[in-house]
C-alpha positions as YAML, in Angstrom:
chain: A
units: angstrom
residues:
- id: 1
  name: UNK
  ca: [105.47, 99.03, 106.85]
- id: 2
  name: UNK
  ca: [103.09, 96.71, 108.68]
- id: 3
  name: UNK
  ca: [99.44, 96.60, 107.63]
- id: 4
  name: UNK
  ca: [98.38, 97.80, 111.07]
- id: 5
  name: UNK
  ca: [100.32, 101.00, 110.36]
- id: 6
  name: UNK
  ca: [98.30, 101.83, 107.21]
- id: 7
  name: UNK
  ca: [95.05, 103.63, 106.53]
- id: 8
  name: UNK
  ca: [93.17, 101.93, 103.72]
- id: 9
  name: UNK
  ca: [89.47, 102.72, 104.02]
- id: 10
  name: UNK
  ca: [87.97, 105.79, 102.39]
- id: 11
  name: UNK
  ca: [85.97, 106.58, 105.55]
- id: 12
  name: UNK
  ca: [89.20, 106.76, 107.58]
- id: 13
  name: UNK
  ca: [90.79, 109.08, 105.00]
- id: 14
  name: UNK
  ca: [87.71, 111.32, 105.07]
- id: 15
  name: UNK
  ca: [87.70, 111.42, 108.87]
- id: 16
  name: UNK
  ca: [91.30, 112.65, 108.91]
- id: 17
  name: UNK
  ca: [90.56, 115.23, 106.18]
- id: 18
  name: UNK
  ca: [87.48, 116.60, 107.95]
- id: 19
  name: UNK
  ca: [88.55, 116.45, 111.61]
- id: 20
  name: UNK
  ca: [92.32, 116.76, 111.40]
- id: 21
  name: UNK
  ca: [94.81, 119.55, 110.94]
- id: 22
  name: UNK
  ca: [97.19, 120.05, 108.04]
- id: 23
  name: UNK
  ca: [100.61, 121.40, 107.13]
- id: 24
  name: UNK
  ca: [102.10, 121.61, 103.67]
- id: 25
  name: UNK
  ca: [105.18, 122.49, 101.69]
- id: 26
  name: UNK
  ca: [105.68, 122.54, 97.93]
- id: 27
  name: UNK
  ca: [106.04, 118.78, 97.60]
- id: 28
  name: UNK
  ca: [103.74, 117.27, 100.25]
- id: 29
  name: UNK
  ca: [100.56, 117.95, 102.20]
- id: 30
  name: UNK
  ca: [100.22, 116.30, 105.62]
- id: 31
  name: UNK
  ca: [96.88, 115.85, 107.37]
- id: 32
  name: UNK
  ca: [97.00, 114.51, 110.91]
- id: 33
  name: UNK
  ca: [94.53, 113.66, 113.64]
- id: 34
  name: UNK
  ca: [95.14, 112.48, 117.20]
- id: 35
  name: UNK
  ca: [93.60, 109.12, 118.18]
- id: 36
  name: UNK
  ca: [94.11, 108.34, 121.85]
- id: 37
  name: UNK
  ca: [93.11, 104.67, 121.59]
- id: 38
  name: UNK
  ca: [95.97, 103.82, 119.18]
- id: 39
  name: UNK
  ca: [99.38, 102.67, 120.38]
- id: 40
  name: UNK
  ca: [101.17, 103.62, 117.15]
- id: 41
  name: UNK
  ca: [100.72, 105.99, 114.23]
- id: 42
  name: UNK
  ca: [99.02, 104.97, 110.97]
- id: 43
  name: UNK
  ca: [99.70, 106.43, 107.53]
- id: 44
  name: UNK
  ca: [97.66, 106.83, 104.39]
- id: 45
  name: UNK
  ca: [99.24, 107.84, 101.09]
- id: 46
  name: UNK
  ca: [97.60, 109.61, 98.19]
- id: 47
  name: UNK
  ca: [99.34, 110.13, 94.85]
- id: 48
  name: UNK
  ca: [97.25, 111.58, 92.03]
- id: 49
  name: UNK
  ca: [97.28, 110.35, 88.45]
- id: 50
  name: UNK
  ca: [98.38, 113.87, 87.52]
- id: 51
  name: UNK
  ca: [101.84, 113.01, 88.88]
- id: 52
  name: UNK
  ca: [102.54, 110.36, 86.27]
- id: 53
  name: UNK
  ca: [101.90, 106.81, 85.20]
- id: 54
  name: UNK
  ca: [101.50, 103.90, 87.61]
- id: 55
  name: UNK
  ca: [105.22, 103.17, 87.88]
- id: 56
  name: UNK
  ca: [105.96, 106.77, 88.92]
- id: 57
  name: UNK
  ca: [103.09, 106.88, 91.44]
- id: 58
  name: UNK
  ca: [104.13, 103.57, 93.00]
- id: 59
  name: UNK
  ca: [107.73, 104.76, 93.24]
- id: 60
  name: UNK
  ca: [106.65, 107.89, 95.13]
- id: 61
  name: UNK
  ca: [104.58, 105.74, 97.52]
- id: 62
  name: UNK
  ca: [107.54, 103.38, 98.08]
- id: 63
  name: UNK
  ca: [109.79, 106.36, 98.85]
- id: 64
  name: UNK
  ca: [107.26, 107.76, 101.33]
- id: 65
  name: UNK
  ca: [106.76, 104.39, 103.06]
- id: 66
  name: UNK
  ca: [110.54, 103.92, 103.36]
- id: 67
  name: UNK
  ca: [110.95, 107.43, 104.76]
- id: 68
  name: UNK
  ca: [108.25, 106.72, 107.37]
- id: 69
  name: UNK
  ca: [109.95, 103.42, 108.18]
- id: 70
  name: UNK
  ca: [113.26, 105.21, 108.83]
- id: 71
  name: UNK
  ca: [111.56, 107.90, 110.93]
- id: 72
  name: UNK
  ca: [109.11, 105.64, 112.81]
- id: 73
  name: UNK
  ca: [110.99, 105.77, 116.14]
- id: 74
  name: UNK
  ca: [110.92, 109.59, 116.07]
- id: 75
  name: UNK
  ca: [107.23, 110.09, 115.17]
- id: 76
  name: UNK
  ca: [104.70, 110.61, 117.96]
- id: 77
  name: UNK
  ca: [102.34, 107.63, 118.36]
- id: 78
  name: UNK
  ca: [98.53, 107.95, 118.56]
- id: 79
  name: UNK
  ca: [98.15, 109.80, 115.25]
- id: 80
  name: UNK
  ca: [96.55, 109.07, 111.91]
- id: 81
  name: UNK
  ca: [98.61, 110.70, 109.14]
- id: 82
  name: UNK
  ca: [97.58, 111.19, 105.52]
- id: 83
  name: UNK
  ca: [100.23, 112.37, 103.05]
- id: 84
  name: UNK
  ca: [99.28, 113.80, 99.67]
- id: 85
  name: UNK
  ca: [102.06, 114.11, 97.10]
- id: 86
  name: UNK
  ca: [102.14, 117.26, 94.99]
- id: 87
  name: UNK
  ca: [103.49, 117.71, 91.45]
- id: 88
  name: UNK
  ca: [107.17, 118.48, 92.28]
- id: 89
  name: UNK
  ca: [107.53, 115.16, 94.12]
- id: 90
  name: UNK
  ca: [107.62, 113.23, 90.83]
- id: 91
  name: UNK
  ca: [110.99, 114.85, 90.06]
- id: 92
  name: UNK
  ca: [112.52, 113.99, 93.43]
- id: 93
  name: UNK
  ca: [114.67, 111.14, 94.67]
- id: 94
  name: UNK
  ca: [114.31, 109.29, 97.95]
- id: 95
  name: UNK
  ca: [116.50, 111.59, 100.05]
- id: 96
  name: UNK
  ca: [114.70, 114.71, 98.82]
- id: 97
  name: UNK
  ca: [111.29, 113.18, 99.61]
- id: 98
  name: UNK
  ca: [112.50, 112.12, 103.06]
- id: 99
  name: UNK
  ca: [113.81, 115.64, 103.72]
- id: 100
  name: UNK
  ca: [110.50, 117.15, 102.60]
- id: 101
  name: UNK
  ca: [108.52, 114.72, 104.77]
- id: 102
  name: UNK
  ca: [110.75, 115.49, 107.76]
- id: 103
  name: UNK
  ca: [110.17, 119.21, 107.21]
- id: 104
  name: UNK
  ca: [106.38, 118.80, 107.21]
- id: 105
  name: UNK
  ca: [106.49, 116.53, 110.29]
- id: 106
  name: UNK
  ca: [108.67, 119.03, 112.18]
- id: 107
  name: UNK
  ca: [106.35, 121.94, 111.30]
- id: 108
  name: UNK
  ca: [103.38, 119.96, 112.60]
- id: 109
  name: UNK
  ca: [105.34, 119.06, 115.78]
- id: 110
  name: UNK
  ca: [104.92, 115.32, 115.23]
- id: 111
  name: UNK
  ca: [108.61, 114.45, 115.56]
- id: 112
  name: UNK
  ca: [110.07, 113.64, 118.99]
- id: 113
  name: UNK
  ca: [113.39, 115.27, 118.19]
- id: 114
  name: UNK
  ca: [114.91, 117.59, 115.66]
- id: 115
  name: UNK
  ca: [116.49, 115.75, 112.71]
- id: 116
  name: UNK
  ca: [119.79, 117.16, 111.45]
- id: 117
  name: UNK
  ca: [120.76, 116.94, 107.78]
...
């Protein structure tokens, strides 16, 4: 994922939390906010220390980034997205995390088309 596609600053995270909308399932929480001036979406990832040690947290973030990379053509541009991983996600593999992310994106109507499994 390119650096221009990432949210890094705390102020940007807080703006999405305070001004955006959210959808959630058991594994992930998605906050999103429309930004008209952007030409592509940006993502921010949050994985708590409660989910495990650094290796586990980094693995979850890698899985989420890869899932976004595979779905990037189907996601609406002009949005800032923040994904928060919940406890069950530390027991999941890549395909399960991608399916969970797709579910949250479809519920929030951020996907251009319906993804079949």
